TORPA-879996 format. One record per residue (C-alpha): x, z, y; residue number from 1. Coordinates in Angstrom, 2 decimals. Layout:
# TORPA-879996
(rec (X, Z, Y), NUM),
...
END
This chain:
# TORPA-879996
(rec (0.00, 0.00, 0.00), 1),
(rec (1.54, -1.13, 3.30), 2),
(rec (-0.30, 1.61, 5.21), 3),
(rec (1.40, 4.48, 3.38), 4),
(rec (2.70, 7.11, 5.77), 5),
(rec (6.50, 6.82, 5.81), 6),
(rec (6.85, 10.61, 5.82), 7),
(rec (5.29, 10.65, 2.36), 8),
(rec (7.95, 8.27, 1.07), 9),
(rec (11.09, 9.26, 2.90), 10),
(rec (11.08, 12.89, 3.99), 11),
(rec (13.03, 14.32, 1.03), 12),
(rec (10.39, 16.96, 0.50), 13),
(rec (9.94, 18.19, 4.06), 14),
(rec (6.40, 19.03, 5.11), 15),
(rec (4.87, 17.59, 8.26), 16),
(rec (5.25, 21.04, 9.84), 17),
(rec (8.98, 21.06, 9.02), 18),
(rec (9.40, 17.55, 10.45), 19),
(rec (7.71, 18.72, 13.65), 20),
(rec (10.07, 21.73, 13.72), 21),
(rec (13.01, 19.33, 13.37), 22),
(rec (11.70, 17.40, 16.41), 23),
(rec (11.37, 20.61, 18.42), 24),
(rec (14.82, 21.89, 17.41), 25),
(rec (16.41, 18.53, 18.25), 26),
(rec (14.77, 18.67, 21.66), 27),
(rec (16.41, 22.06, 22.15), 28),
(rec (19.80, 20.49, 21.28), 29),
(rec (20.20, 22.31, 17.97), 30),
(rec (22.85, 20.89, 15.68), 31),
(rec (21.89, 19.68, 12.19), 32),
(rec (23.54, 22.78, 10.70), 33),
(rec (21.50, 25.02, 12.99), 34),
(rec (18.35, 23.10, 12.04), 35),
(rec (19.06, 23.55, 8.35), 36),
(rec (19.65, 27.27, 8.82), 37),
(rec (16.50, 27.66, 10.92), 38),
(rec (14.44, 25.82, 8.30), 39),
(rec (16.08, 27.74, 5.45), 40),
(rec (17.25, 24.46, 3.89), 41),
(rec (20.51, 24.00, 2.01), 42),
(rec (22.86, 22.50, 4.63), 43),
(rec (24.31, 19.96, 2.19), 44),
(rec (20.82, 18.69, 1.35), 45),
(rec (19.94, 18.41, 5.03), 46),
(rec (23.18, 16.61, 5.91), 47),
(rec (22.74, 14.15, 3.03), 48),
(rec (19.26, 13.36, 4.33), 49),
(rec (20.70, 12.65, 7.77), 50),
(rec (23.39, 10.30, 6.53), 51),
(rec (21.17, 7.99, 4.54), 52),
(rec (20.08, 4.97, 6.58), 53),
(rec (16.49, 4.84, 7.85), 54),
(rec (15.57, 8.38, 6.87), 55),
(rec (12.47, 9.77, 8.51), 56),
(rec (14.45, 12.89, 9.45), 57),
(rec (16.59, 10.82, 11.80), 58),
(rec (13.42, 9.42, 13.33), 59),
(rec (12.13, 12.93, 14.03), 60),
(rec (15.46, 14.09, 15.46), 61),
(rec (15.58, 11.09, 17.79), 62),
(rec (11.93, 11.56, 18.75), 63),
(rec (12.50, 15.23, 19.57), 64),
(rec (15.49, 14.43, 21.77), 65),
(rec (13.61, 11.63, 23.52), 66),
(rec (10.54, 13.79, 24.19), 67),
(rec (12.71, 16.57, 25.66), 68),
(rec (14.60, 14.07, 27.81), 69),
(rec (11.29, 12.65, 29.00), 70),
(rec (10.05, 16.07, 30.10), 71),
(rec (13.28, 16.80, 31.96), 72),
(rec (13.26, 13.39, 33.66), 73),
(rec (9.60, 13.76, 34.57), 74),
(rec (10.34, 17.10, 36.28), 75),
(rec (13.41, 15.64, 37.98), 76),
(rec (11.31, 12.77, 39.33), 77),
(rec (8.69, 15.19, 40.68), 78),
(rec (11.39, 17.26, 42.38), 79),
(rec (13.12, 14.13, 43.70), 80),
(rec (9.84, 12.85, 45.18), 81),
(rec (9.37, 16.19, 46.92), 82),
(rec (12.75, 15.78, 48.63), 83),
(rec (15.05, 17.85, 46.42), 84),
(rec (18.39, 16.09, 46.94), 85),
(rec (20.00, 17.60, 43.84), 86),
(rec (17.12, 16.25, 41.75), 87),
(rec (17.51, 12.83, 43.37), 88),
(rec (21.19, 12.75, 42.39), 89),
(rec (20.51, 13.97, 38.84), 90),
(rec (17.68, 11.48, 38.37), 91),
(rec (19.85, 8.60, 39.62), 92),
(rec (22.70, 9.70, 37.31), 93),
(rec (20.33, 9.70, 34.32), 94),
(rec (19.06, 6.23, 35.29), 95),
(rec (22.64, 4.94, 35.57), 96),
(rec (23.57, 6.42, 32.15), 97),
(rec (20.58, 4.69, 30.56), 98),
(rec (21.52, 1.39, 32.18), 99),
(rec (25.11, 1.70, 30.91), 100),
(rec (23.84, 2.41, 27.38), 101),
(rec (21.55, -0.61, 27.61), 102),
(rec (24.45, -2.85, 28.66), 103),
(rec (26.62, -1.52, 25.82), 104),
(rec (23.87, -2.25, 23.27), 105),
(rec (23.46, -5.79, 24.60), 106),
(rec (27.20, -6.42, 24.38), 107),
(rec (27.80, -4.71, 21.03), 108),
(rec (24.59, -5.48, 19.16), 109),
(rec (22.90, -8.29, 21.04), 110),
(rec (19.92, -6.06, 21.80), 111),
(rec (17.73, -6.69, 24.80), 112),
END
């Protein structure tokens, strides 16, 4: 069935609640070892799951980091619009970093 939830296939036994915890921990900048300890998962098992291509765990880690970055950038933008000069500088720095990463991906991987 093409509509099968990928977490059912590729989560190496993690529940949806644990995958959501992984997202949250990633957003808080926890390391994989810290995540494994927090979740009471054997670190070797967790690290193996991370190093296998296209694992759903990597998706949830990336999603958690992206969501946290979004919330920070959203607050920075609000503060910048209200005239906070530090927020303006931080927001512009984040924009420039993203542009540099985009250029690197285009050069290295041909991504748009």
